[in-house]
C-alpha positions in Angstrom: 104.0 50.6 103.6 107.3 51.1 103.6 109.2 48.0 102.1 112.8 47.3 102.4 114.5 44.9 100.1 118.2 43.7 101.0 119.7 41.5 97.7 121.5 38.5 99.5 122.7 36.8 96.7 121.9 36.8 92.5 118.8 35.0 93.1 118.0 35.0 97.1 115.9 38.0 98.6 115.0 38.9 102.0 111.3 41.7 102.3 111.3 43.0 105.5 107.7 44.9 106.0 107.2 48.0 108.2 105.2 45.7 110.9 108.5 43.8 111.3 107.8 40.6 109.3 110.3 39.3 106.9 109.8 37.1 103.8 112.4 35.2 102.5 112.7 32.7 99.2 114.4 32.8 95.9 113.4 35.9 93.8 112.0 34.9 90.4 111.0 38.8 89.3 112.0 41.9 90.0 111.4 45.3 88.5 110.9 48.6 89.1 107.6 48.3 90.6 107.2 44.5 91.7 109.4 41.8 92.7 108.4 38.1 92.8 109.9 35.2 95.3 109.0 31.5 95.8 108.9 31.2 99.5 110.3 27.8 101.1 107.5 26.4 100.7 107.9 24.4 97.5 105.7 25.4 94.1 104.1 28.8 95.9 105.3 32.2 94.3 103.9 35.4 95.5 104.4 38.5 94.2 104.7 42.1 96.6 104.0 45.2 94.7 106.7 47.9 95.5 106.2 51.6 96.1 106.0 53.6 92.7 109.4 54.9 92.6 112.7 53.6 90.9 114.6 51.4 93.4 117.4 54.6 92.9 115.5 56.1 95.4 116.4 54.2 97.9 120.0 55.6 97.5 118.8 59.2 97.9 118.2 61.1 101.3 114.9 62.5 101.6 114.7 66.5 101.3 113.9 68.9 104.2 109.7 69.3 103.8 110.4 73.1 103.5 111.7 72.7 100.2 109.8 70.3 98.7 106.9 72.5 99.6 108.8 75.6 97.6 109.1 73.1 94.6 105.7 72.4 94.6 104.5 75.9 94.0 104.3 77.9 90.7 106.6 80.2 89.2 105.2 83.4 89.7 103.1 85.5 92.6 101.3 88.2 92.6 102.0 90.2 95.9 98.9 93.2 96.8 100.0 95.2 100.2 98.9 98.5 101.6 100.7 101.0 104.4 102.1 104.0 104.8 105.1 106.2 103.7 106.7 108.5 105.9 108.3 111.6 103.4 110.8 114.3 104.1 109.0 116.4 101.7 111.5 119.1 100.6 110.8 122.4 99.5 106.9 121.4 99.9 107.4 120.9 103.6 110.0 123.7 104.1 106.7 125.9 102.7 104.4 124.8 104.9 106.9 125.6 107.8 107.6 128.8 106.1 104.0 130.3 107.0 104.2 129.0 110.1 107.1 130.2 111.6 106.2 133.6 109.5 102.8 133.7 111.6 104.4 132.7 114.7 107.3 135.4 114.6 105.2 138.1 113.6 102.8 137.4 116.7 106.0 137.4 118.7 107.0 140.8 117.2 104.1 142.8 116.9 101.8 141.1 119.8 98.9 140.2 117.6 97.0 137.0 117.6 97.2 135.8 113.9 96.4 131.9 113.6 97.6 128.9 111.6 96.7 125.3 111.6 98.5 123.8 108.7 101.1 120.7 109.3 103.9 119.0 107.0 103.5 115.9 105.0 104.7 113.6 107.4 102.6 109.9 106.3 100.8 109.3 103.3 98.8 106.3 102.2 100.9 103.5 100.3 99.2 101.0 98.0 101.4 98.3 95.8 100.8 95.6 93.0 103.5 93.7 92.4 103.7 90.1 90.3 107.3 88.2 91.5 108.6 85.6 88.9 110.4 83.3 91.4 114.1 82.7 89.5 114.8 80.1 92.3 114.8 78.6 95.7 116.3 81.8 97.0 115.8 84.6 94.1 112.6 87.1 92.5 112.2 89.7 90.4 109.7 91.8 91.3 107.5 94.3 88.9 105.5 96.1 90.8 103.3 99.8 90.3 102.8 101.9 93.9 100.2 104.4 94.6 101.2 107.1 97.4 98.7 110.2 97.4 97.6 112.7 100.8 95.9 116.3 100.6 97.0 118.4 103.5 94.5 121.1 104.4 95.5 124.0 106.1 93.7 127.1 107.1 95.3 130.7 107.9 93.4 133.2 109.7 94.9 137.3 110.0 92.3 139.1 111.8 93.0 142.8 113.0 91.1 145.8 114.2 91.8 149.2 115.5 89.9 152.6 116.7 90.9 155.9 117.9 91.0 160.1 117.6 93.1 161.7 115.1 93.2 165.7 116.0 94.1 168.5 113.7 93.9 172.1 114.2 90.2 173.1 112.7 88.4 168.9 113.3 89.3 166.0 114.7 87.6 162.4 113.7 87.2 158.8 115.3 88.1 155.8 113.5 87.6 152.2 113.4 88.6 149.6 111.4 88.2 145.9 111.2 90.2 143.7 108.7 89.6 140.2 108.5 91.5 138.0 106.1 91.4 133.9 106.1 93.0 131.4 103.5 92.8 127.7 103.2 95.6 126.1 101.6 95.0 122.4 99.9 98.2 120.6 98.4 97.8 117.3 97.4 100.4 115.1 96.0 100.3 112.0 94.0 103.4 110.0 92.9 103.0 106.5 91.2 106.5 104.7 91.1 106.9 101.8 88.4 109.3 99.6 90.2 111.8 96.4 89.7 113.1 94.6 92.4 115.7 91.9 92.9 114.5 89.6 96.4 116.7 87.1 98.1 114.9 84.8 100.8 116.5 83.1 103.4 114.4 80.0 104.9 113.6 80.7 108.5 111.8 77.6 109.8 109.3 75.5 107.7 106.6 77.7 107.2 108.6 81.3 107.0 111.1 83.2 104.6 113.4 86.0 105.5 114.0 88.4 102.8 116.0 91.5 101.4 115.3 92.9 98.2 116.4 96.5 96.3 115.7 98.1 93.2 115.3 101.2 91.4 111.9 103.0 90.2 110.6 105.2 87.7 108.6 107.8 89.8 105.3 110.1 87.9 104.7 112.9 90.1 101.7 115.0 90.3 100.9 118.3 92.7 97.8 119.5 92.9 97.1 123.1 94.5 94.5 125.2 95.5 93.7 127.9 97.8 90.5 129.9 98.7 90.8 133.2 100.0 88.2 135.6 102.1 88.5 139.3 103.2 86.2 141.7 104.7 87.2 145.1 105.5 85.9 148.0 107.1 86.8 151.3 108.0 84.8 154.2 109.3 86.0 158.0 110.2 83.8 160.2 111.7 84.6 163.8 111.2 83.7 167.0 113.5 84.6 170.6 113.4 86.3 171.9 116.9 82.8 172.7 118.5 81.9 169.0 117.9 79.9 169.9 115.0 79.1 166.5 113.3 80.6 167.1 109.8 80.5 163.6 108.1 81.2 159.7 108.0 83.9 158.5 105.5 82.9 155.0 105.0 85.3 152.4 102.9 83.9 148.6 103.0 85.7 146.1 100.5 84.9 142.2 100.4 86.8 139.8 98.2 86.7 136.3 97.5 89.3 134.5 95.4 91.0 131.1 94.4 94.3 130.0 93.2 95.1 126.6 91.8 98.0 124.8 89.9 98.7 121.7 89.0 102.1 120.5 88.1 104.0 117.3 87.1 107.3 115.5 87.1 109.4 112.2 86.0 112.3 111.3 88.2 114.3 108.0 88.5 115.1 106.5 92.2 115.9 103.6 94.3 114.4 101.8 97.2 115.4 98.9 99.5 113.9 96.5 102.1 113.4 93.9 104.6 110.5 91.4 105.2 109.2 88.3 106.3 106.8 86.1 104.4 105.0 83.8 106.5 103.2 81.0 104.6 99.5 80.1 105.6 99.2 77.5 103.3 101.0 75.9 100.3 99.9 79.2 97.6 99.2 81.9 100.5 101.6 84.0 102.2 101.0 86.7 104.6 103.9 89.7 104.2 105.2 92.3 106.0 108.0 94.1 105.2 109.9 97.8 105.8 111.4 99.8 102.9 113.5 102.9 102.5 113.3 104.9 99.5 115.7 107.0 97.7 114.1 109.9 95.1 114.1 113.6 94.5 111.1 115.1 92.2 112.5 118.2 90.5 111.6 120.4 87.2 107.8 120.2 87.8 105.9 121.7 84.8 102.3 122.5 84.7 99.3 125.0 84.4 97.9 127.5 87.0 94.8 129.9 87.2 93.8 132.2 89.6 90.2 134.3 90.3 89.1 137.3 92.2 85.6 138.5 92.8 85.7 141.9 95.1 83.1 144.8 95.8 84.1 147.8 97.5 81.8 150.6 99.0 83.2 154.1 99.7 82.5 157.6 99.7 81.6 160.3 102.0 78.2 160.0 104.2 76.8 163.6 103.3 78.0 163.4 99.5 76.7 159.6 99.1 78.9 156.3 98.9 79.6 154.7 95.7 80.0 151.0 95.1 82.4 149.2 92.5 82.7 145.4 91.9 84.7 143.3 89.6 85.4 139.8 88.7 89.1 139.3 87.4 90.9 135.9 86.6 93.7 134.8 84.9 95.7 131.8 83.6 99.7 130.7 82.6 101.9 128.3 82.6 105.4 127.6 83.7 107.2 125.5 86.5 107.4 125.4 90.1 110.1 127.7 91.8 111.5 127.9 95.0 112.4 131.2 96.7 112.6 132.7 100.2 110.5 136.1 100.9 112.8 138.4 103.4 111.0 140.7 105.4 112.8 143.6 106.6 110.6 144.4 109.8 111.5 140.8 111.1 114.9 140.7 109.9 114.2 137.1 108.3 114.0 134.9 105.4 110.2 132.7 104.7 110.8 130.2 102.3 107.9 129.4 99.1 107.0 127.8 96.3 104.8 128.7 93.9 103.9 128.3 89.9 105.7 131.0 87.9 105.4 131.5 84.2 109.4 132.5 84.9 111.9 132.2 87.4 110.9 134.7 89.9 113.9 137.9 90.1 115.8 138.1 92.9 116.1 141.2 94.5 116.5 142.8 98.0 112.8 141.4 98.9 113.5 138.0 96.8 116.1 135.6 97.4 117.7 131.9 96.9 115.5 131.2 93.5 116.0 127.8 92.1 113.6 125.2 90.9 111.5 123.8 93.6 112.4 119.7 94.9 110.2 117.5 96.3 111.5 114.4 97.6 109.9 111.5 99.0 113.0 110.1 101.4 111.9 108.0 104.1 110.8 105.0 105.2 107.7 103.1 104.4 105.4 100.2 106.4 103.1 97.8 104.5 101.5 94.4 105.1 100.0 92.4 102.6 99.1 88.7 100.9 101.3 87.0 98.5 99.1 84.3 96.1 101.4 82.1 94.3 100.4 80.4 91.2 
């Protein structure tokens, strides 16, 4: 029940109740919690309880509901979000483009049917956990950890076959061969940024706030590369004398299975900024949607690599008997990821590559523009999540 009190004289009091009733009389006692008056009827005194706040509150204007609700929430918030980031990729995507361009140009120039299915890194998974220290109605400081990861599987098939006859003055032979090579490159990029952002909130009605933010991050990157390959080569030439007498067959059959792997790490400072909307589902829980842009270029990648190859070859003349040889070979090394461009004289074009080498590849007429590889994450991200305030 709301009560309005007007003090007309030093001892007279008039009390107007919310329902319109007016009570007047001589004031006997008055403090912050109650007032006692004597009504005009002699000898009757009545005590009226006032609301439990100081009479000074009557002089204050009431605060907007939005700000009063804000004051009730805690000084810390936990924000969990997920979404996707679209990255430029730098030299990593440049290498994937290089392979696609090379096979396309080769097919166009030599009228072959080699194939490739290997797409560039675009949108990658983005998860984030962040603690916000609410400094005031308008400002918060966010300390967070993100997780960005994607594996981009590819496949390439280089298949060739031919047959024909070769004539010499004393003999001729009919030959045929098949050469089938397939590889499955699989790079996996993992980046863990540790971020610090300053938020600025702007009220947008009673249940929402728009915010802008900017900050820095320390980015821990890891690139894992695995490539399995297989080759199956068959060649046979049947030799005949000029009188068409069969002499022998020359046979050369070769198969191999191989893998190349490396893992490299990198650390770099980056920057990010964004804008978003905080929609209050209750006094403690909010739904948050945001869009961000980050700028970071990861370079100076260092790590270790290994490769293994198992092969078997059968070769020789059919009349003398063929021989079979096989081996299992392996190698390992440490180094950095280097960028370079391979020049193909037949196509008269350079194609981008990155790989882990112990030393920088030596530039020559076939290898050009050698430098350390750079993988940037420049691009936009979209995330949504839940913020809980304590």
